C-alpha positions in Angstrom: -14.1 -20.3 44.0 -11.8 -21.5 46.9 -10.1 -18.2 46.8 -13.6 -16.5 47.1 -14.8 -18.2 49.9 -11.1 -17.8 51.6 -11.6 -14.4 50.9 -15.3 -14.5 52.5 -14.4 -16.2 55.8 -11.2 -13.7 56.1 -13.3 -11.1 56.0 -16.4 -13.0 58.5 -14.1 -15.1 60.8 -17.0 -14.9 63.2 -19.4 -16.2 61.1 -18.3 -19.5 60.2 -18.4 -21.7 56.6 -21.1 -20.4 54.0 -23.4 -22.4 51.8 -23.5 -20.8 48.3 -24.7 -23.5 46.2 -26.9 -25.9 48.4 -28.3 -29.2 47.5 -31.9 -27.8 48.3 -33.1 -25.1 50.2 -34.8 -26.7 52.9 -31.6 -29.0 53.9 -29.0 -26.3 53.9 -27.0 -26.1 57.2 -24.9 -23.5 56.0 -22.2 -26.0 55.8 -20.6 -25.9 52.3 -18.8 -29.2 52.9 -22.4 -31.4 53.8 -24.6 -29.4 51.4 -23.1 -27.3 48.8 -23.3 -28.6 45.3 -20.3 -27.0 43.5 -21.0 -26.5 40.4 -18.2 -27.5 37.6 -17.9 -23.6 35.4 -13.8 -23.7 35.1 -12.6 -21.1 35.1 -15.1 -17.6 35.9 -15.4 -14.8 33.4 -15.7 -11.0 34.8 -19.7 -11.0 35.1 -19.4 -14.5 36.9 -17.1 -13.5 39.4 -18.9 -9.7 39.9 -22.1 -11.9 41.0 -20.2 -14.0 43.1 -18.6 -11.1 45.2 -21.6 -9.0 45.3 -22.8 -12.2 47.4 -19.5 -12.2 49.4 -19.8 -9.1 50.3 -23.5 -9.6 52.1 -23.8 -11.2 55.6 -23.9 -15.0 55.8 -27.6 -15.3 56.9 -28.6 -13.5 53.3 -26.1 -15.3 51.4 -27.9 -18.6 52.4 -31.3 -17.1 51.9 -30.8 -16.6 48.1 -28.3 -18.8 47.5 -30.1 -20.3 45.1 -30.5 -17.3 43.0 -27.2 -16.8 43.3 -26.4 -20.0 42.2 -28.3 -19.3 39.2 -26.6 -16.2 38.3 -23.3 -17.2 38.7 -23.8 -20.4 36.4 -26.3 -18.0 33.8 -23.3 -15.7 34.1 -20.6 -18.2 33.2 -22.8 -20.0 30.8 -23.2 -16.9 29.0 -19.3 -16.1 28.9 -18.9 -19.6 27.5 -21.4 -19.6 24.6 -20.5 -15.7 23.7 -17.5 -16.6 21.8 -19.3 -19.7 19.7 -22.4 -17.4 19.4 -19.3 -14.7 17.9 -17.6 -17.3 15.3 -21.1 -18.4 13.6 -21.4 -14.5 12.8 -17.9 -13.8 12.5 -17.0 -13.4 8.4 -13.3 -13.6 7.4 -12.7 -11.1 5.0 -9.8 -8.3 4.3 -10.6 -4.8 5.8 -12.7 -2.0 3.5 -9.7 -0.8 1.0 -7.1 -3.2 1.3 -6.8 -7.0 -0.5 -4.3 -9.7 -0.1 -1.9 -10.5 -3.0 -2.0 -13.9 -4.6 1.6 -15.2 -5.6 0.4 -14.8 -9.5 -0.3 -11.0 -8.5 2.7 -11.1 -6.4 4.9 -12.0 -9.7 3.7 -9.1 -11.8 3.7 -6.6 -9.1 7.7 -7.3 -8.7 8.1 -7.7 -12.0 6.5 -3.5 -12.3 8.2 -2.4 -9.2 11.6 -3.8 -10.3 11.1 -2.0 -13.7 10.1 1.2 -11.9 12.9 1.2 -9.3 15.7 0.1 -12.4 14.6 3.7 -13.7 15.0 5.2 -10.3 18.6 3.9 -10.2 19.7 4.4 -13.7 18.7 8.6 -12.9 21.5 8.0 -9.8 18.7 8.1 -6.7 19.3 6.7 -3.2 16.8 4.3 -1.4 15.2 5.6 1.4 12.3 4.1 3.9 10.9 6.2 7.0 7.9 4.9 9.3 4.8 3.4 8.7 3.6 6.4 11.1 4.3 9.8 12.0 3.8 12.0 15.2 0.5 13.8 14.1 1.6 17.1 14.0 4.1 16.5 11.7 1.2 15.5 9.1 -1.3 18.1 9.7 -1.9 21.5 7.6 0.3 19.6 5.2 -2.5 18.5 2.4 -5.3 20.9 2.5 -9.0 19.4 2.6 -7.5 16.0 2.1 -6.1 16.4 6.0 -9.7 14.8 7.1 -8.4 11.3 5.0 -5.5 10.8 7.4 -5.4 7.7 9.9 -5.1 8.7 13.4 -4.0 6.4 15.7 -4.9 5.9 19.5 -2.9 7.4 22.0 0.2 4.2 22.9 2.4 6.0 25.1 2.3 9.6 25.0 2.6 10.0 21.5 -0.2 11.1 19.2 0.4 9.2 16.3 -1.0 9.1 12.4 -0.5 6.3 9.4 1.4 8.4 6.7 -0.8 10.2 4.0 2.3 9.9 1.3 6.0 9.3 1.5 6.9 13.1 0.4 5.7 14.5 3.7 8.3 12.2 5.6 11.1 12.9 3.0 10.8 16.1 3.9 11.0 15.8 7.8 14.0 13.6 6.9 15.7 16.3 5.8 15.1 19.2 7.9 15.8 16.5 10.9 18.9 15.8 9.1 20.1 18.9 7.9 20.7 17.4 4.4 20.5 20.3 1.8 21.2 17.5 -1.3 19.8 14.6 -2.3 17.9 12.5 -4.6 16.2 9.3 -3.5 13.5 6.8 -4.5 10.9 5.5 -1.7 8.7 2.5 -2.1 6.8 1.9 1.0 2.9 2.1 1.7 0.3 4.7 2.2 -2.8 4.9 4.5 -6.2 7.1 3.4 -9.3 6.8 4.6 -11.1 7.6 1.4 -14.3 5.4 -0.3 -12.3 3.0 -2.1 -13.2 2.0 -6.2 -11.1 -1.2 -6.3 -11.9 -1.6 -10.0 -10.6 1.6 -10.5 -6.9 0.8 -8.1 -8.3 2.7 -5.3 -7.3 1.5 -2.0 -7.0 2.9 1.5 -3.6 0.7 2.0 -1.8 1.3 -1.4 1.8 1.1 -2.5 4.0 4.3 -3.3 6.8 4.8 -5.8 8.3 8.2 -5.3 11.7 9.8 -6.8 12.7 13.4 -5.7 15.5 15.7 -5.9 16.5 18.0 -3.0 18.4 21.0 -3.4 19.4 24.5 -4.8 19.8 24.1 -8.5 19.4 26.2 -11.6 15.6 26.1 -12.4 13.6 23.4 -14.6 16.5 20.9 -14.8 15.6 18.8 -12.1 11.9 19.0 -13.1 12.5 17.9 -16.5 14.5 15.0 -15.3 11.4 13.9 -13.7 9.3 14.2 -16.6 12.1 12.1 -18.7 11.9 9.4 -15.6 7.6 9.1 -15.7 7.6 9.0 -20.0 10.7 6.0 -19.6 8.3 4.1 -16.7 5.2 4.4 -19.1 6.8 3.7 -22.1 8.5 0.4 -20.6 5.6 -0.7 -19.1 3.6 -0.7 -22.2 0.2 0.4 -21.1 -0.7 2.6 -24.3 -0.8 6.0 -25.0 -0.5 8.5 -22.3 -0.3 12.4 -22.1 1.3 14.5 -19.3 -0.6 17.2 -18.1 1.4 20.1 -16.8 0.7 23.3 -15.0 2.3 25.6 -12.1 0.9 26.9 -9.0 1.9 30.3 -9.7 -0.1 31.1 -12.7 -2.9 29.5 -11.1 -3.2 31.4 -8.0 -2.0 34.5 -10.2 -5.1 33.5 -12.3 -7.4 33.2 -9.3 -6.0 36.9 -8.2 -6.3 38.6 -11.4 -9.9 37.3 -11.8 -11.1 38.4 -8.1 -10.7 35.7 -5.6 -9.9 36.7 -2.0 -6.7 35.5 -0.9 -8.3 33.8 1.6 -10.2 31.4 -0.4 -7.1 30.2 -2.7 -6.7 27.0 -1.7 -10.5 26.3 -1.6 -11.1 27.3 -5.0 -8.0 25.9 -6.1 -9.4 22.1 -4.7 -12.3 22.4 -6.6 -10.5 23.4 -9.8 -8.5 20.0 -9.0 -12.0 18.2 -9.6 -12.3 19.2 -13.3 -10.6 15.7 -14.4 -13.8 14.1 -12.3 -16.6 16.9 -12.9 -17.8 19.1 -15.5 -17.2 23.0 -15.4 -20.9 23.4 -15.2 -20.7 21.3 -11.3 -17.1 22.7 -10.3 -18.4 26.5 -10.8 -21.8 25.3 -9.0 -19.6 24.1 -5.9 -17.4 27.4 -6.3 -20.1 29.8 -6.3 -23.4 28.0 -4.1 -20.5 25.6 -1.4 -17.5 28.0 -1.2 -19.0 31.4 -1.7 -17.4 32.6 -4.7 -19.0 35.7 -6.9 -20.5 34.3 -9.8 -18.8 36.8 -11.9 -15.1 35.7 -10.5 -16.0 32.1 -10.8 -17.0 32.8 -14.7 -13.3 34.5 -15.2 -11.6 31.6 -13.6 -13.8 29.2 -16.5 -12.4 31.5 -19.0 -8.6 30.3 -18.0 -9.0 27.0 -16.3 -10.7 25.1 -19.7 -7.7 26.2 -21.8 -4.8 23.5 -22.6 -1.9 23.0 -25.2 1.5 23.1 -25.8 4.5 25.7 -25.8 2.3 28.0 -27.7 -0.3 28.4 -25.1 2.5 29.7 -23.1 3.2 32.0 -25.4 -0.3 33.2 -25.6 -1.0 33.7 -21.8 2.2 35.7 -21.7 0.2 38.4 -24.1 -3.2 38.0 -22.1 -4.0 41.5 -20.6 -4.8 40.1 -17.0 -2.1 37.7 -16.5 0.5 39.3 -17.9 0.2 42.0 -15.1 0.8 39.7 -12.4 4.4 38.8 -11.3 4.1 35.2 -10.0 2.0 34.3 -13.0 4.9 35.8 -15.1 7.3 33.8 -13.1 5.2 30.6 -14.0 5.3 31.0 -17.4 9.0 31.4 -17.7 9.7 28.4 -16.0 7.3 26.6 -18.2 8.9 28.1 -21.0 12.2 26.9 -20.0 10.8 23.4 -19.3 9.4 22.9 -22.9 13.1 23.7 -24.0 14.6 21.1 -22.0 11.9 18.4 -22.7 12.2 19.2 -26.3 15.7 18.2 -26.0 14.8 15.2 -24.1 12.8 14.5 -27.1 9.5 14.2 -25.3 7.8 17.4 -25.5 4.9 15.8 -27.4 3.7 14.0 -24.3 3.1 17.1 -22.6 0.3 19.4 -22.6 0.4 22.8 -21.0 -3.6 22.2 -18.7 -4.3 25.3 -16.8 -7.0 22.8 -14.9 -4.2 20.9 -13.3 -4.3 21.6 -9.8 -3.4 19.0 -8.1 -4.9 19.5 -4.1 -2.1 19.2 -2.1 -0.9 22.6 -0.1 2.4 22.0 -0.1 3.0 22.3 -4.0 4.6 25.8 -4.9 5.5 25.4 -8.6 5.5 23.4 -11.6 3.0 20.5 -11.2 2.1 17.7 -13.4 0.3 14.4 -13.8 0.0 11.5 -16.7 -3.1 9.8 -17.5 -3.2 6.9 -20.1 -5.6 7.7 -23.4 -8.6 6.1 -23.8 -7.1 3.4 -26.5 -5.8 0.5 -25.2 -2.6 -1.0 -26.1 -4.3 -3.9 -27.8 -7.9 -4.0 -29.5 -9.4 -6.9 -27.6 -8.8 -4.4 -24.0 -11.5 -3.2 -22.3 -11.2 0.6 -21.0 -10.5 1.4 -17.7 -10.6 4.3 -16.1 -8.2 4.4 -13.7 -7.4 8.7 -13.6 -3.9 9.5 -13.2 -1.4 7.1 -13.4 1.7 8.8 -12.0 1.7 12.7 -10.5 4.2 15.4 -9.0 5.5 18.5 -8.4 8.1 21.0 -7.1 7.6 22.2 -3.4 9.9 24.1 -2.1 8.6 25.1 1.2 8.1 22.0 2.6 11.5 21.0 4.4 10.9 24.8 6.3 7.8 23.9 7.6 9.9 21.4 9.4 13.1 23.5 10.0 13.1 25.4 13.9 15.1 28.4 11.9 12.6 28.0 8.7 15.3 26.9 6.3 14.3 26.0 3.1 15.5 23.2 0.3 13.6 23.3 -2.6 12.6 20.1 -3.6 11.1 18.3 -6.8 9.3 14.8 -7.3 7.2 12.6 -8.8 5.1 9.4 -7.3 4.0 6.3 -9.5 0.8 5.0 -9.1 1.7 1.3 -8.8 -1.8 -0.2 -7.9 -3.6 1.5 -10.7 -1.1 0.5 -13.1 -1.1 -3.1 -11.9 -5.1 -2.9 -12.2 -4.4 -2.4 -16.2 -2.3 -5.3 -16.1 -4.5 -7.6 -14.5 -7.2 -6.6 -16.8 -4.8 -7.5 -19.6 -4.0 -10.9 -18.1 -7.3 -11.8 -17.7 -8.5 -10.5 -21.4 -5.6 -12.5 -22.6 -5.6 -15.6 -20.6 -2.0 -14.9 -19.7 -0.2 -17.4 -17.3 2.4 -16.3 -14.9 4.9 -18.6 -13.2 5.2 -18.4 -9.6 8.4 -19.9 -8.9 11.8 -19.3 -10.2 12.7 -22.7 -10.2 15.4 -23.6 -12.9 16.4 -27.4 -12.2 13.9 -30.5 -10.1 16.1 -33.2 -9.0 13.9 -36.9 -9.2 14.7 -40.0 -9.3 12.4 -43.2 -10.5 13.5 -45.6 -7.8 12.6 -46.0 -4.0 15.4 -45.4 -0.9 17.1 -42.6 -3.3 16.6 -39.3 -1.1 20.0 -39.1 0.7 21.5 -39.0 -3.0 18.9 -36.6 -4.1 19.4 -34.3 -0.8 23.0 -34.2 -2.1 22.8 -33.6 -5.6 20.4 -30.4 -4.6 23.1 -29.1 -2.3 25.7 -29.4 -4.8 23.5 -27.6 -7.3 22.0 -24.7 -4.6 25.9 -24.3 -3.7 26.1 -23.5 -7.6 23.9 -20.9 -6.8 21.4 -22.9 -9.5 17.6 -22.6 -8.4 16.3 -26.1 -7.5 13.7 -28.1 -5.9 12.8 -31.6 -5.2 9.7 -33.3 -3.9 9.1 -33.9 0.1 8.8 -37.5 -0.3 11.1 -40.7 0.4 9.5 -42.5 -2.5 7.6 -40.2 -5.0 6.6 -41.4 -8.4 8.5 -40.2 -11.6 5.0 -39.3 -13.8 4.2 -37.3 -10.4 7.6 -35.6 -10.5 7.6 -35.1 -14.0 4.0 -33.4 -14.0 4.7 -31.2 -11.4 8.0 -29.6 -13.7 5.0 -28.9 -16.5 2.7 -27.7 -14.1 5.0 -25.3 -13.0 7.3 -24.3 -15.6 10.4 -25.9 -14.6 12.4 -26.3 -17.7 15.2 -28.7 -16.5 14.7 -31.8 -14.8 17.8 -34.3 -13.0 17.2 -37.4 -12.6 19.3 -40.0 -10.6 18.6 -43.9 -10.1 21.2 -47.1 -9.9 22.0 -47.3 -13.2 22.8 -43.4 -13.2 24.7 -44.3 -10.0 26.7 -47.1 -11.3 27.5 -45.6 -14.1 28.8 -41.7 -12.3 26.2 -39.6 -14.9 22.9 -37.4 -14.5 20.5 -38.0 -17.0 19.3 -34.3 -17.9 15.8 -34.2 -19.4 14.2 -31.0 -21.2 10.7 -30.6 -20.1 10.0 -28.8 -23.2 10.9 -31.1 -25.6 11.2 -34.3 -22.9 15.1 -35.2 -24.7 17.2 -36.8 -22.1 21.2 -36.9 -22.0 23.4 -38.5 -20.0 25.6 -36.0 -18.3 28.9 -37.1 -16.0 28.6 -35.7 -12.3 31.5 -33.6 -12.7 30.1 -31.5 -15.8 26.7 -31.3 -14.9 26.4 -27.7 -13.3 28.6 -26.5 -16.2 25.8 -27.8 -18.6 22.9 -26.5 -16.4 24.7 -23.3 -16.9 25.0 -23.3 -20.6 21.2 -24.4 -21.0 20.0 -21.7 -18.6 21.9 -18.9 -20.1 21.1 -19.6 -24.1 17.3 -20.2 -22.6 
């Protein structure tokens, strides 16, 4: 306010002092020192300053005449800015954004176990870890996902670059290979991705979710890397014990061959492929209607497609398709069928052929797939009779994308790639449902030993003792109180599932021993101080 008055005086020095807030209009002398009542408004916000400087720009007479009105305007603006935060606060709802969620300590324990199992399988197959930025240049992601490109989260310009949150981990991997001129790599990547779709939380569908990817990049003999990817999917799903599952397999070249021999214009291949991809969620009748009514496909062409995409079976169906009078005339389809025949031979050697189904309805809507594609689904039979069925869709998927790296390379050099992605969020939803059904309790810490005392003034001894345990690599805790009650300490151990308690008191200190207590059996034994660590490690190894 003082600054404003000084500014006014500087602008109009000949007019003298100005009264903005007179005690009364009649007594206004124009001298702020004698008649101005300066309200205690504190720091004025934008609206109040706008009103004030609007008055400062007027001639002094006008300011004085409208002083009372100005006083009201400024006070009203200041009051509004002061009240606004409180009004907003009363209407403010604390929640996570749509399609996201927090994970509790109990949920994090389960999630980490799932991720550990997945990553250990990736490492068992020789994969190296890799990470990429959470956002990429927008141009890197466009035209890679077909109709799903509309689900990409774009970011506001933050410094000359148009950016988008990554939609998956595959396109960033291809960009990494091209940028670093890597021709051969077996990598895994665990990270979050973002998709602007309608979430279905109960089915494990989110806008922000975690993906676990495994990919093999490089020029190799046909179908050997592809077969290993399917073996990895089987190992992970079997290890997680989610129940029976089936892996659907197809080839984009076979689909394109079907579209060609059925009379689909090449310009509509991607659009019709996207419709076929919905057959796991919609009936053939509805998919056919979409092809004809929305995408302009001739009805007889759609019917011919239906004759193929409703077929599924094993290696015998592959042989049957070789004999198909129309499909056998298409070069692309024959290449795809030849690779699938070889793939089934390798899957038989791996001992997993019975888990694989050749399904001509499988399309995988992403544009970058060029060859074999696959998708794992849980069969509608829960692992335990008491469990409710939870339809979460596919729990793993992947395929071959031989042309994606070349889209980033300035010279168009391709690096053939094949990979898979584990649907961690959907798997987590199933495990959560199982935990609720059986009332399973989860330990949220890994503490092995609790350091306790039955007496007062023993904090220093407890700190010395716990330091010895930490230095020996033992996971230990104590209570953050000078004089905790022994019963409180023992109850904490029982509630947290801590298996062992070491107890130190006056008697133990005199005798040079520590009491070692089993929380489960409540048995106590005296152990010499120098043998304590060895005894604890022995018991932990036996448990």
